KEFILO-678907 format. One record per residue: residue number from 1; x, y, z of N, C-alpha, C in turn. Coordinates in steps of 0.05 Angstrom, whole numbers. Layout:
<pts>
[NUM [X Y Z] [X Y Z] [X Y Z]]
...
</pts>
This chain:
<pts>
[1 [18 -23 -1] [2 -2 0] [12 30 -2]]
[2 [13 42 -22] [26 72 -26] [10 84 12]]
[3 [43 100 18] [41 116 39] [31 146 24]]
[4 [10 160 36] [-6 193 31] [4 203 51]]
[5 [5 228 42] [22 250 54] [-7 276 56]]
[6 [-6 287 82] [-23 304 73] [-18 327 95]]
[7 [-14 355 80] [-6 382 100] [-34 392 93]]
[8 [-46 405 111] [-70 428 109] [-89 416 87]]
[9 [-93 433 66] [-108 425 46] [-97 414 18]]
[10 [-74 395 30] [-52 387 8] [-52 357 17]]
[11 [-65 343 -11] [-54 313 -11] [-25 304 -28]]
[12 [-8 286 -17] [10 287 -30] [14 248 -41]]
[13 [7 248 -56] [4 215 -63] [17 206 -75]]
[14 [39 185 -76] [53 181 -97] [53 156 -115]]
[15 [62 167 -139] [58 159 -164] [76 138 -176]]
[16 [75 126 -205] [90 109 -219] [99 126 -242]]
[17 [88 144 -252] [96 159 -275] [86 181 -274]]
[18 [97 204 -279] [84 239 -286] [87 233 -314]]
[19 [53 245 -317] [53 253 -349] [69 270 -363]]
[20 [74 261 -384] [97 266 -402] [93 301 -417]]
[21 [62 305 -421] [64 330 -432] [58 356 -420]]
[22 [73 353 -391] [65 372 -368] [89 389 -371]]
[23 [87 419 -367] [108 436 -364] [129 438 -346]]
[24 [155 437 -340] [171 442 -314] [160 459 -303]]
[25 [165 464 -276] [163 495 -261] [190 502 -255]]
[26 [181 532 -244] [210 538 -242] [223 533 -220]]
[27 [197 521 -194] [201 520 -160] [185 502 -161]]
[28 [181 483 -138] [165 465 -139] [147 485 -113]]
[29 [127 496 -116] [102 508 -106] [78 488 -112]]
[30 [65 476 -93] [44 468 -90] [15 477 -97]]
[31 [13 497 -74] [-10 513 -74] [1 542 -50]]
[32 [-19 564 -62] [-9 583 -48] [-41 595 -26]]
[33 [-35 610 -8] [-62 611 11] [-73 636 -6]]
[34 [-99 630 -6] [-108 647 -16] [-113 670 4]]
[35 [-116 665 25] [-124 696 46] [-94 703 56]]
[36 [-78 683 62] [-45 697 80] [-27 697 64]]
[37 [-29 687 41] [0 687 23] [23 660 32]]
[38 [12 649 48] [23 621 48] [19 606 25]]
[39 [48 579 35] [52 572 5] [66 541 20]]
[40 [53 520 8] [63 496 9] [80 497 -17]]
[41 [104 483 0] [130 481 -19] [157 474 -12]]
[42 [167 462 -37] [196 452 -34] [214 458 -40]]
[43 [230 474 -24] [255 491 -31] [274 477 -53]]
[44 [285 456 -44] [308 437 -59] [300 412 -65]]
[45 [324 396 -78] [319 369 -75] [288 357 -96]]
[46 [277 377 -109] [250 368 -126] [252 385 -158]]
[47 [231 371 -168] [232 385 -191] [200 392 -198]]
[48 [187 407 -203] [152 409 -209] [144 408 -238]]
[49 [127 394 -239] [107 398 -268] [81 408 -264]]
[50 [69 418 -287] [45 436 -284] [31 432 -298]]
[51 [1 439 -301] [-15 423 -319] [-28 453 -326]]
[52 [-34 476 -308] [-37 499 -322] [-14 521 -322]]
[53 [-30 549 -331] [-12 567 -327] [1 577 -309]]
[54 [-10 572 -289] [-7 588 -255] [17 573 -244]]
[55 [29 558 -254] [60 547 -255] [48 538 -222]]
[56 [32 530 -214] [39 505 -189] [40 483 -196]]
[57 [53 465 -181] [66 436 -195] [39 421 -182]]
[58 [23 406 -206] [8 385 -196] [22 358 -201]]
[59 [50 353 -206] [63 337 -202] [93 340 -193]]
[60 [103 328 -178] [136 335 -179] [141 312 -174]]
[61 [177 304 -171] [197 288 -164] [212 288 -156]]
[62 [216 291 -129] [238 279 -101] [268 276 -118]]
[63 [284 287 -125] [312 272 -147] [328 276 -124]]
[64 [326 279 -94] [343 279 -72] [338 258 -66]]
[65 [354 246 -34] [348 232 -21] [326 236 -13]]
[66 [318 258 -7] [293 262 11] [288 291 7]]
[67 [263 315 13] [263 334 4] [240 343 30]]
[68 [239 368 30] [216 380 56] [195 387 41]]
[69 [178 379 49] [151 408 47] [142 421 64]]
[70 [139 448 61] [139 472 91] [110 486 82]]
[71 [105 497 104] [84 518 98] [84 527 131]]
[72 [82 552 121] [91 571 153] [66 563 170]]
[73 [47 553 170] [22 548 192] [29 513 204]]
[74 [40 492 180] [34 468 184] [69 458 190]]
[75 [74 432 201] [100 418 204] [99 416 175]]
[76 [134 414 176] [145 397 153] [143 376 152]]
[77 [142 367 125] [141 330 119] [162 327 102]]
[78 [173 308 106] [202 299 92] [192 276 81]]
[79 [188 279 41] [182 257 34] [209 252 22]]
[80 [210 220 23] [232 216 6] [232 201 -20]]
[81 [255 203 -36] [259 202 -68] [234 188 -81]]
[82 [227 198 -102] [202 190 -105] [185 214 -129]]
[83 [164 198 -145] [145 215 -162] [119 220 -140]]
[84 [115 251 -142] [87 241 -127] [63 258 -147]]
[85 [35 256 -140] [19 278 -147] [6 293 -140]]
[86 [1 325 -135] [-15 337 -109] [-44 344 -123]]
[87 [-63 338 -97] [-91 338 -87] [-92 357 -81]]
[88 [-111 376 -88] [-124 399 -71] [-151 389 -49]]
[89 [-152 394 -36] [-186 384 -18] [-205 400 -34]]
[90 [-223 391 -36] [-250 407 -40] [-272 399 -29]]
[91 [-289 415 -22] [-310 411 -12] [-338 418 -20]]
[92 [-363 403 -13] [-385 403 -39] [-406 421 -19]]
[93 [-417 435 -37] [-440 454 -25] [-469 449 -51]]
[94 [-483 455 -52] [-501 440 -67] [-502 468 -99]]
[95 [-492 496 -88] [-484 507 -117] [-467 496 -132]]
[96 [-442 485 -120] [-414 474 -132] [-401 465 -110]]
[97 [-374 448 -129] [-355 435 -110] [-334 462 -110]]
[98 [-318 467 -87] [-294 490 -86] [-284 484 -71]]
[99 [-261 495 -79] [-226 486 -64] [-230 497 -31]]
[100 [-217 483 -11] [-216 495 7] [-211 515 10]]
[101 [-207 533 25] [-190 554 35] [-169 554 59]]
[102 [-147 557 46] [-126 549 65] [-115 589 71]]
</pts>
């Protein structure tokens, strides 16, 4: 069974491969706080890949032995070498499915 990681509204899931049609990001930022400006990021040891133009990594690969996922209000999570997918938690309302505000 694969180990999942969660930091606030961000779920990190190991994957076997990263889609080949994604754009490499300049840094590995997984999510930005809508209210506070805080961010879920990996400073060193990883490469990110984005699906959209916002340049937030949807997939990433930890290329060193491990890398730290940090956020200003959450504990740091150390991720081992490997490939990962980011999933943002959503909430259901009768009107729409919306991203959880961090």
